[in-house]
N, C-alpha and C positions, 0 to 999 in steps of 0.2 A: 439486393443492389451486390452488381460486384467490385471487388475493389483492387488498385490496380498497384496498389501503392510498393512500390520498388522495395524487393529485401537486400538488406544489408548486414555490415559483419554482429556479430553481440555487442553490447555496450558495455564499458564498465558501470558501475550502479552511480558511480561521481556526476554521471552524461544524466543523470533521470535523476535523483533525490538531494542534489544540492549539498552543500556543504555542513559539517558539524555545528549545531547551534541552532541551526533552523529547524522547523517543526515537518519532518519528515509524514506524518499523519494526520491529518485534521479534515475536518467534514466545514458542512457550508456554514456560514454565521447564521445566529440564530432569525433574526430579519433577511428574510431570501427575497423581500420586492426590493423597490426603490433601486438605488443608483450603486448600492456598497458603498459608503465612504471613505473613499481614501486617503483623509489622514489619521481616520479610528483604526483602518485595520494596517495599512501600509507596515507598522512598524513591527505587527507579526510574519511578515514574508522574507525569505521567501518559502513558500510551504508545498507539502502536494496535499492537493485536498483532494478528499473521496469520495466519490457520489455512492448511497446504498439502496438508491431504484430509479426508477426512470423516468419520474417525478424528478429527482435531483438534477437530472441532465442539460436543460434549460439554464436554469440559477448558475449549475456550473460554468458553463460556454458564457454564460455574461460577466461572471468575476472573474475569468481566466481573459475576456475580452477587454476588463476593465483594467487589471494589474497587468499582463504580457507573459513573460517569457518568469516574473519574478511567481509564477500559481503551473506548477504540475497540476493536472486535472487525470483523473484518472475516475474512468467511465465506468461501470457494472453492474450486479444484481447480486446484494449483499446475501447471504443464505439466511437471514433473518426474514429477506422478505421473497424468498422465491415463489413462495408461491401467487404471491400478486402481482407474477410479470404478466404485464399484456403475449393477445397474440402476436404482434407484430413486436414485442421485443430483441429480437435477434437485428430485425433492419434497423429500431432506432438507435442500438447500443454500434451497429458499424457505421452509422451516418453521424454519430458524435465522435467514433475516430476518424472519419474520414475528411472531419471537415477543420479537426485540429489534431496534426500528423505527429505531433511530439507529445500525445496522451499515450498516459497505459489503463491497462483495463484492472480496475477492480472498485472496489473491494469486492472479494471474489472469495469462495473458500467452502468449509463446512464447520458446524457448530452441533456439536453432539447435543449438546443443553439447550436448543429447541428443535429439538426433532420433535416435540409433540405438538408444535407450530408447523413447523415443514417438516414433510416427512424425509426421513435420512435418503430412501431413493430419490427425491424429489431434489434435494440438494446436491447431492452428487452426479446427475442427469443437467442440473445445471451450471455445475460447478464445470465437469466437464465442455461442454459446448461452448462455455468461455473460455477456456483453454483452446478451444479450437479455432476461434473467432480471432485471439492476440495471434497466433500464429498465422493463421490464413491474413490477416492485414500485415503483418509483420511489426508491433506493436512492438518498441523499446524494454516493455518487460510487464508483471503483473503484480498486483498488491493481494494478498492472501491473508482472510481470516482463517485461524484452526483452533477448534476448542475441543478436547477430548478425539481427534480424530488423526494425529501425528501420523501413522504409521497409514492409512487409509491417501490422505492426503500427500505422502512423499513420492507413496503405488502409483498417484495419479500422476503426478508432474512428473516422475521419471518417467512414466509410460511416454511421454511426447517428445518429438525428435527436434522439435524450432524453436523450443522457448529459448528467449535470450538472455531475462534477468527475472529472478523471484524473489520479491520483496516480502517476508513474513513481517507482519504489523505486529505490534504488541506480543512479540515473542514470547510462550510461558513453554517450551518447550526444556530437554535437558541437556546438560552441555555438553554429551555422548551427543545428542541431534544435532545441533545446532554445528558443532564440527565436525560430523560427515557430510552437513548438507554446504558446509562452505569448504571443502575439498572435491565439491563436483564438478567437474569440469564440461558438464553439458549444456548447464545453464549457471551463469551468476548469480547469489547467493547473497542477499544482506537481510538486516535484522533493524525492525525498532523498538525501544522499548518505552513505556511510560517517562513521563520527566519526573513525576512525583517518583518514584520506583530509582530512579536512575538517581535523583540526588540526594535520597535516602538507602543508599542500595543494601539488600540483607545479603549473607552468604553468598546462598544458592546464585542469586544473578550476578554474582563477582564471579562466582566458578565458571559460571555461563559466560559470562564476558572476556572472561581470560581465555575459553577454547576459541574465539574464533579471534580474526586478526580487526585492528580498530579500523581501517579503512572499510569493517564491512557492518560496524554499526551505527546506530544511527538513533536520535531522540523523538519522541511524536506526544502528541498532548491528545490525540485522539477523541478531540473534544472540537465543537464549533471554532473556528477561526476569530480569534478573539477574547475567546475566553479563560486562556491562559496567560498569566504574567510573564511579562519576558523576561523579569527575575529568577523565573524557575528553570526557563528553557536557558539561559545561563548559569543555572546552579548546579544545572544537569552538565552540560557538557565540561563545568571545570571539574567535576565529580570522574566524567570518564578521564576526563585527561590525566587524573587524579590515580586512576586505577591502573591505567595503561603505560604510565609513567615507573608504577613500580615494577610491574613487568620485565621494562629494558634493564 
């Protein structure tokens, strides 16, 4: 299908991934049927909830309908599942993005550790095609998973001309990589880190955090919505505030 969504300015990531203390990267609840009980899940919102494969698209649309703008849906094919995509996967992705104009593309990317399951070439092909879809559909941003392929992922991303924002989920890169990405002006870059790791950061993580502005940093559960305690999210937010207070 051909999308006619109007192209607009690049967006500040605050318009995409919410404020500190929310969950910048979650997945669908373990129980994907039913009506997603609002009282049980509402306390974990707002959250950006990411699909991993086409089978996640329908329940993700449903949870977005249930909770509205408190859920930012990300539709995409994770590199772990790139080899499972259907013949109509591009159309299915474009349809999902057209149905929810505020959606982003994700979770997409490259994973060296899974190349024995999904070949490197296939991961690259699906990653690049999804970036193309993000540009063509003028979505607000993309959520990127990267393990062991930082040079390749950055090269692919920097070759694009019309990406608006790139969010690196559970960032494992160095402080130097983070700083270089944050300085780019062709797309707005943000990062999220595990709530567990933020609550008890080691020296290297603190070094990475100090290499990027506070407004580029978010906490994430990388877990099914509701599987992490609210107390953990608050502990991560408090530690972040403490780290950046020391910088000022």
